[in-house]
C-alpha atoms as a printed R data frame, in Angstrom:
    type eleno elety resid chain resno       x        y       z
1   ATOM     1    CA   SER     A     1 117.040 -148.247 -64.160
2   ATOM     2    CA   GLY     A     2 119.650 -145.666 -65.065
3   ATOM     3    CA   ARG     A     3 118.957 -146.203 -68.752
4   ATOM     4    CA   ILE     A     4 115.275 -145.370 -68.305
5   ATOM     5    CA   LYS     A     5 116.117 -142.125 -66.474
6   ATOM     6    CA   GLU     A     6 118.675 -141.180 -69.126
7   ATOM     7    CA   ARG     A     7 116.256 -141.786 -72.026
8   ATOM     8    CA   TRP     A     8 113.470 -139.978 -70.185
9   ATOM     9    CA   ARG     A     9 115.583 -136.902 -69.457
10  ATOM    10    CA   ARG     A    10 117.358 -136.791 -72.825
11  ATOM    11    CA   PRO     A    11 115.390 -138.678 -75.460
12  ATOM    12    CA   LYS     A    12 117.206 -138.786 -78.799
13  ATOM    13    CA   PHE     A    13 114.145 -139.174 -81.018
14  ATOM    14    CA   ARG     A    14 111.453 -136.957 -79.501
15  ATOM    15    CA   GLY     A    15 109.949 -134.372 -81.805
16  ATOM    16    CA   GLU     A    16 107.933 -133.771 -84.911
17  ATOM    17    CA   LEU     A    17 108.774 -135.451 -88.201
18  ATOM    18    CA   ALA     A    18 108.431 -133.318 -91.315
19  ATOM    19    CA   GLY     A    19 107.389 -135.449 -94.256
20  ATOM    20    CA   ALA     A    20 105.907 -138.278 -92.199
21  ATOM    21    CA   THR     A    21 103.953 -140.689 -94.373
22  ATOM    22    CA   VAL     A    22 102.061 -142.385 -91.555
23  ATOM    23    CA   SER     A    23 101.377 -141.729 -87.890
24  ATOM    24    CA   ALA     A    24  99.327 -143.079 -85.030
25  ATOM    25    CA   GLU     A    25  98.547 -142.077 -81.478
26  ATOM    26    CA   ASP     A    26  97.115 -143.837 -78.468
27  ATOM    27    CA   VAL     A    27  96.474 -143.224 -74.796
28  ATOM    28    CA   ASN     A    28  96.679 -145.534 -71.813
29  ATOM    29    CA   PRO     A    29  93.434 -144.584 -70.034
30  ATOM    30    CA   LEU     A    30  94.672 -146.021 -66.736
31  ATOM    31    CA   CYS     A    31  97.587 -143.634 -66.329
32  ATOM    32    CA   GLY     A    32  97.091 -140.983 -69.005
33  ATOM    33    CA   ASP     A    33 100.256 -141.767 -70.979
34  ATOM    34    CA   ARG     A    34  99.847 -140.473 -74.534
35  ATOM    35    CA   VAL     A    35 102.234 -141.404 -77.348
36  ATOM    36    CA   ARG     A    36 102.266 -140.440 -81.008
37  ATOM    37    CA   LEU     A    37 104.627 -142.032 -83.511
38  ATOM    38    CA   ALA     A    38 105.320 -140.513 -86.915
39  ATOM    39    CA   LEU     A    39 107.083 -142.587 -89.567
40  ATOM    40    CA   ARG     A    40 108.491 -141.740 -92.963
41  ATOM    41    CA   LEU     A    41 108.329 -144.886 -95.039
42  ATOM    42    CA   GLU     A    42 110.359 -145.295 -98.195
43  ATOM    43    CA   GLY     A    43 109.106 -148.455 -99.881
44  ATOM    44    CA   PRO     A    44 109.351 -151.279 -97.326
45  ATOM    45    CA   THR     A    45 111.757 -149.329 -95.085
46  ATOM    46    CA   VAL     A    46 111.168 -147.112 -92.066
47  ATOM    47    CA   ALA     A    47 113.480 -144.330 -93.252
48  ATOM    48    CA   GLU     A    48 112.882 -142.101 -90.232
49  ATOM    49    CA   ALA     A    49 110.700 -141.980 -87.132
50  ATOM    50    CA   ARG     A    50 109.966 -139.667 -84.221
51  ATOM    51    CA   PHE     A    51 107.735 -139.815 -81.169
52  ATOM    52    CA   ALA     A    52 105.859 -137.181 -79.241
53  ATOM    53    CA   GLY     A    53 103.482 -137.173 -76.344
54  ATOM    54    CA   ASP     A    54 103.054 -136.749 -72.658
55  ATOM    55    CA   SER     A    55 104.098 -139.881 -70.823
56  ATOM    56    CA   CYS     A    56 105.857 -141.316 -67.801
57  ATOM    57    CA   ALA     A    57 109.571 -142.131 -67.707
58  ATOM    58    CA   ILE     A    58 109.097 -145.797 -68.675
59  ATOM    59    CA   CYS     A    59 106.825 -144.988 -71.610
60  ATOM    60    CA   THR     A    60 109.065 -142.166 -72.879
61  ATOM    61    CA   ALA     A    61 112.200 -144.322 -72.619
62  ATOM    62    CA   SER     A    62 110.410 -147.197 -74.356
63  ATOM    63    CA   ALA     A    63 109.292 -144.934 -77.227
64  ATOM    64    CA   ASP     A    64 112.800 -143.534 -77.637
65  ATOM    65    CA   VAL     A    65 114.416 -146.990 -77.777
66  ATOM    66    CA   LEU     A    66 111.694 -148.239 -80.126
67  ATOM    67    CA   VAL     A    67 112.375 -145.437 -82.622
68  ATOM    68    CA   GLU     A    68 116.093 -146.198 -82.436
69  ATOM    69    CA   LYS     A    69 115.396 -149.880 -83.156
70  ATOM    70    CA   ILE     A    70 113.070 -149.343 -86.143
71  ATOM    71    CA   GLN     A    71 114.821 -146.575 -88.098
72  ATOM    72    CA   GLY     A    72 116.466 -148.006 -91.186
73  ATOM    73    CA   ARG     A    73 114.713 -151.355 -90.757
74  ATOM    74    CA   THR     A    74 112.047 -152.917 -92.917
75  ATOM    75    CA   VAL     A    75 108.416 -152.647 -91.879
76  ATOM    76    CA   ALA     A    76 108.469 -156.396 -91.114
77  ATOM    77    CA   GLU     A    77 111.512 -156.014 -88.850
78  ATOM    78    CA   ALA     A    78 109.925 -153.024 -87.126
79  ATOM    79    CA   ALA     A    79 106.716 -154.967 -86.523
80  ATOM    80    CA   ALA     A    80 108.732 -157.806 -84.964
81  ATOM    81    CA   VAL     A    81 110.217 -155.714 -82.126
82  ATOM    82    CA   THR     A    82 109.040 -157.183 -78.805
83  ATOM    83    CA   PRO     A    83 108.658 -155.837 -75.266
84  ATOM    84    CA   GLU     A    84 111.605 -158.081 -74.341
85  ATOM    85    CA   ASP     A    85 113.782 -156.297 -76.932
86  ATOM    86    CA   LEU     A    86 112.975 -152.970 -75.284
87  ATOM    87    CA   LEU     A    87 113.570 -154.322 -71.768
88  ATOM    88    CA   MET     A    88 116.968 -155.700 -72.790
89  ATOM    89    CA   THR     A    89 118.055 -152.391 -74.296
90  ATOM    90    CA   LEU     A    90 116.819 -150.475 -71.257
91  ATOM    91    CA   GLU     A    91 118.432 -153.045 -68.946
92  ATOM    92    CA   ALA     A    92 115.280 -152.817 -66.892
93  ATOM    93    CA   ASP     A    93 113.176 -155.120 -64.804
94  ATOM    94    CA   ILE     A    94 109.716 -153.578 -64.803
95  ATOM    95    CA   ARG     A    95 106.880 -154.514 -62.479
96  ATOM    96    CA   PRO     A    96 103.972 -156.256 -64.246
97  ATOM    97    CA   THR     A    97 101.712 -153.308 -63.360
98  ATOM    98    CA   ARG     A    98 103.967 -150.992 -65.414
99  ATOM    99    CA   MET     A    99 104.286 -153.201 -68.504
100 ATOM   100    CA   LYS     A   100 101.469 -151.258 -70.186
101 ATOM   101    CA   CYS     A   101 103.726 -148.179 -69.997
102 ATOM   102    CA   LEU     A   102 106.471 -150.065 -71.833
103 ATOM   103    CA   GLN     A   103 104.072 -151.574 -74.385
104 ATOM   104    CA   LEU     A   104 102.082 -148.472 -75.366
105 ATOM   105    CA   PRO     A   105 104.673 -147.325 -77.966
106 ATOM   106    CA   LEU     A   106 104.652 -150.831 -79.482
107 ATOM   107    CA   SER     A   107 100.865 -150.804 -79.863
108 ATOM   108    CA   VAL     A   108 101.057 -147.322 -81.451
109 ATOM   109    CA   LEU     A   109 103.709 -148.623 -83.874
110 ATOM   110    CA   LYS     A   110 101.485 -151.539 -84.866
111 ATOM   111    CA   ALA     A   111  98.585 -149.128 -85.494
112 ATOM   112    CA   ALA     A   112 100.809 -146.905 -87.637
113 ATOM   113    CA   LEU     A   113 102.072 -149.863 -89.672
114 ATOM   114    CA   ARG     A   114  98.491 -151.104 -90.206
115 ATOM   115    CA   ALA     A   115  97.628 -147.656 -91.587
116 ATOM   116    CA   ALA     A   116 100.618 -147.646 -93.955
């Protein structure tokens, strides 16, 4: 999809996050995608978030959209983001074999929120 290419080439939320209060990282061993999410929590709110890592276009685009969706939301709202939410925003129809690429940032988010 054009949205995936755009987010992959020019992600809005890639980078380090000074003052992060929690972070998590994971790797998809099948393809080597690696994603790290850093969050700055203020009470029950995800005040700011950034992602970093070395990943394919789908995974990078998914991470970028995920950060956009969770910033300014409560932890509960952030935890409720689904793969379908990301697919709708990306306007993408992804083959089942690539769904792990889309879902890796979500699993990293869940790990970060568990650590909070």
